[in-house]
N, C-alpha and C positions, 0 to 999 in steps of 0.2 A: 448481489456481492454484500455480505456480511464481513462487517469490520468488530475487530475486537480491540479496542483502545486500550483496554488493561495489558494486553500483552505484545500489542504493536505487529499482530497478524491480520491478515483477510483470508477470506475465501471466497473462492469466485464457482459459481454453480448455475446451471440449466434451470429457468424461470419454472420451467413446467414440468420436468422431471426430479428436479433437486439433484441431479447428477453432477459431480464435480466437473470442472472443465480447466483440463490441464494445458499447460503451453500457453496460457495466456499472458501476453505481455504487462510488465506492471512499470511505470516510470511515476517516480517520486521527487515532488519537490518540496522545499523546506523553507518556511517564513521562519526566520531567526528573531531572536527577541531584540535584535536593534534594527528591525525590520527590513533587512535584507531579504531577498528572494534567491535561492540557490538550488540546483539539481543537487539532489540526496543519495538517492539508489534506483538501480532498476534491476530487471531480470523476471523471469518466468515462473507462473507457478506450476508447482510440484504436480505429480502423479493424484493427490488429493485436492488440488485445486487450490493449495493455500500457499500462500507468500509473506514472508515475514520483513515487513518494511521499515524496520527501526534498527535493526542490527548492524552495525559497521564495526571495524578494528579500531577505532578512533572514539573520542568522547564527543563527538560534533553534537550527539543527540542532548547533552546539558543545555545548548543554545537554542535549541528548535522550541519556538511557541506554536506552531501550528504545521501539520503538513497537508499537502494537496497531492493527490494520486489520482493517475490516469491508469484505468484498466482498459485492454484493448483484445478481443477477442475476434478472430474471423467469422465465426458464425455469428454470434450474439451480440457484435457490435462494441460501442465504445461507451465509456462510462467516467465520470469525476465525481471522485468523493472528497471531503475534507475530513481529518481527522485529528484528534490533540495526540500528543505525546504521552506516554504512559505515565503514570504518576512512580514518582521514586521515592 
């Protein structure tokens, strides 16, 4: 898993071949600036193995201090990563 914090995106790829892993499930939780933790977003990686974990149609990202991201793939397994929100 490669995370690009500047853009709020991640890429999931096979470790041995570096081929993208499409249809990997991604679930994102956010720790807010007031200390609470809540569900933020979920979805699946696209054909390139990419997922935008920050974009929403609200301004909720303005209150996020940190993300916790679960990546799940049937063949490759599961992984949890933390990331900071993109700088604005």
